[in-house]
C-alpha positions in Angstrom: 31.8 142.3 15.8 32.7 143.3 12.1 33.9 146.8 11.1 33.3 149.3 8.5 35.1 152.5 7.7 33.5 154.9 5.2 34.4 157.8 4.3 32.1 161.1 3.3 29.9 159.6 6.3 28.4 162.7 7.2 25.2 163.3 4.8 23.5 161.5 2.3 24.6 158.3 1.0 27.4 158.2 3.9 25.1 159.0 6.2 22.3 156.5 5.6 25.1 153.6 5.4 26.2 154.5 8.7 22.4 154.2 10.4 21.9 150.6 8.6 25.5 149.5 9.6 24.7 150.5 13.5 21.2 148.9 13.5 23.3 145.7 11.9 25.6 146.0 15.2 28.3 146.7 13.4 31.2 149.0 14.2 31.4 151.9 12.6 34.3 154.2 12.0 33.1 157.2 10.6 35.5 159.6 8.4 34.1 163.0 7.8 36.1 166.1 6.7 34.5 168.1 9.8 33.3 166.0 12.5 32.5 169.1 15.0 30.1 170.2 11.9 28.7 166.6 11.3 25.3 167.8 13.0 23.5 164.3 12.7 26.3 161.9 12.5 27.3 163.4 16.1 24.0 162.4 17.3 24.2 159.1 16.0 27.7 158.8 17.5 26.5 160.0 21.0 22.9 158.1 21.1 23.6 155.1 23.7 25.1 152.0 23.2 26.5 153.6 19.5 28.7 151.6 17.9 30.1 154.6 15.6 33.8 156.3 16.4 33.7 159.6 14.0 37.1 160.6 13.3 38.6 163.3 10.7 39.4 163.0 7.1 39.7 165.5 4.3 40.1 163.6 0.9 42.0 166.5 -0.5 44.9 166.3 2.0 47.4 163.8 1.2 48.5 163.4 4.9 44.7 162.6 5.7 45.3 158.8 5.2 48.0 158.6 7.4 45.9 159.9 10.1 43.1 157.7 9.9 45.8 154.8 10.0 47.4 156.3 13.3 43.6 156.3 14.7 43.2 153.0 13.9 46.1 151.0 14.2 46.0 147.4 14.1 42.5 147.6 13.8 40.9 144.9 11.0 38.9 146.5 8.7 36.0 144.4 7.1 34.7 146.6 5.0 36.6 149.8 3.5 34.3 152.1 1.8 35.8 154.9 0.3 32.7 157.1 -0.7 33.8 160.6 -0.6 33.8 162.2 -3.6 33.3 165.7 -5.1 30.8 166.5 -8.7 32.9 169.7 -9.0 32.1 172.7 -11.1 29.0 171.7 -13.4 30.1 173.7 -16.3 32.5 171.0 -17.8 31.4 170.7 -21.1 33.5 170.4 -24.4 35.2 173.9 -25.1 35.0 174.6 -21.4 37.2 172.6 -19.4 39.1 173.8 -16.7 42.2 171.5 -16.5 43.3 172.7 -12.7 39.1 171.7 -12.1 40.0 168.3 -13.6 43.0 167.7 -11.3 41.0 168.7 -8.3 38.5 165.9 -8.9 41.1 163.6 -10.1 42.9 164.0 -7.1 39.9 163.6 -4.5 37.8 161.2 -6.5 40.3 158.8 -7.9 43.7 159.6 -6.2 42.4 159.9 -2.4 40.7 156.7 -2.6 43.8 155.1 -4.0 46.2 156.4 -1.1 43.6 155.2 1.3 43.6 151.8 0.5 47.2 151.5 0.3 47.5 152.8 3.9 44.8 150.5 5.3 45.2 147.7 3.1 47.1 145.2 5.7 43.6 146.1 7.9 41.7 145.3 5.3 43.5 141.9 4.8 43.2 141.1 8.5 39.3 140.7 8.5 37.3 138.2 8.1 35.4 140.0 5.1 38.7 141.6 3.4 36.1 143.8 0.9 37.1 147.4 -0.5 34.5 149.4 -2.4 35.2 152.3 -4.1 32.2 154.7 -4.9 32.5 155.6 -8.3 29.2 156.5 -11.1 28.1 155.3 -14.6 29.4 158.6 -15.8 32.6 157.2 -15.9 31.8 154.5 -17.8 33.4 154.1 -21.2 31.2 151.6 -22.2 28.2 153.5 -21.4 28.9 157.1 -22.4 26.1 158.1 -24.9 26.1 161.7 -23.8 29.5 162.7 -23.7 29.9 166.4 -21.5 30.8 166.4 -17.7 34.8 166.3 -18.6 36.0 166.6 -15.4 34.0 164.1 -13.5 33.7 161.8 -15.9 37.6 161.6 -16.1 37.7 161.1 -12.3 35.6 158.5 -12.1 37.3 156.6 -15.2 40.4 157.0 -13.3 38.9 155.4 -10.4 37.6 152.5 -12.3 40.4 151.8 -13.3 42.3 152.1 -9.7 39.8 149.6 -8.5 40.5 147.3 -11.4 44.2 147.2 -11.0 44.0 146.9 -7.0 42.0 144.2 -7.5 44.5 142.8 -9.5 47.5 143.8 -6.8 45.2 142.6 -3.8 44.1 139.4 -5.1 46.9 137.0 -3.9 45.3 138.5 -0.2 42.4 137.7 -0.5 41.1 141.0 -1.0 37.9 142.0 -2.8 38.0 145.3 -4.9 34.9 146.5 -6.4 33.7 149.8 -8.4 30.1 151.3 -7.2 27.6 153.4 -8.8 25.2 154.4 -6.4 22.4 155.4 -9.3 20.8 158.6 -9.7 20.0 159.6 -6.0 17.9 162.3 -4.2 21.0 163.8 -2.6 22.5 167.6 -2.4 24.2 166.2 -5.6 21.6 164.0 -7.2 19.0 166.6 -6.8 15.1 166.2 -5.2 14.1 165.0 -8.7 16.3 161.8 -9.0 14.5 158.6 -9.4 16.5 156.7 -6.7 16.0 157.5 -2.8 18.7 157.1 -0.5 17.2 154.4 1.5 17.0 152.2 -1.8 20.5 152.9 -2.8 22.1 152.2 0.7 19.6 149.0 1.1 21.0 148.1 -2.1 24.6 148.2 -1.8 24.7 146.9 1.7 23.2 143.5 0.2 25.6 143.9 -2.2 27.8 143.8 0.2 27.1 141.0 2.3 27.1 138.6 -1.0 30.3 140.0 -2.8 33.2 136.7 -3.1 36.3 137.1 -4.5 35.8 135.6 -8.1 34.0 139.8 -7.9 36.6 141.5 -7.8 37.5 143.4 -10.1 34.1 144.3 -11.4 31.5 147.3 -11.6 28.3 147.0 -9.9 25.3 148.9 -10.2 23.5 149.6 -6.2 21.3 146.9 -7.4 23.6 144.2 -8.2 23.8 144.2 -11.9 26.8 144.6 -13.5 27.9 147.4 -15.3 30.8 148.1 -18.5 33.6 149.6 -17.3 
């Protein structure tokens, strides 16, 4: 049975990924900040025949990856999906940037996925699919930035993109594929009800992309529909 570990699995995109992976008969390790408060996820996990194991993981806690490693041991992970992230204070325009807010977002959105991958790299490298996916954002693209603003979020996602690119080089010799993803502007709590992409569309597209990625795709940045994006 294939295995997936996904962070931020308690709502929105993460929760829908869990649902679809389970429907496909995949073992899911669903990592969330507070398992006791993840009502919908717990219902899925408690259903008869469920392949979900809920694990505690707080992306803001530097010790959290070690906790996951202790729970997983040497279990092979076909897909390590660092999906958890935060938008932060929306007052991030030029002239009002809060340095501590920027550093918080970099820790959660950029460094937490890196440290998670460092701890679980062996689990991924011993799997069949050997895939690490980092949920980034087109707002972290330098080549696509034509509007400015959102400094803290943009900086954190641009840093995450660099993490993805560097990891693709460092892990290539072990056959591990590392990619950065843009989920689209999605109808989630972060994206709002007026966003043009539904959660179902985003997740269906990302899972189709996962199924066809090859080592030659490592180090690239993809839209949810499989289109490659500029760094």
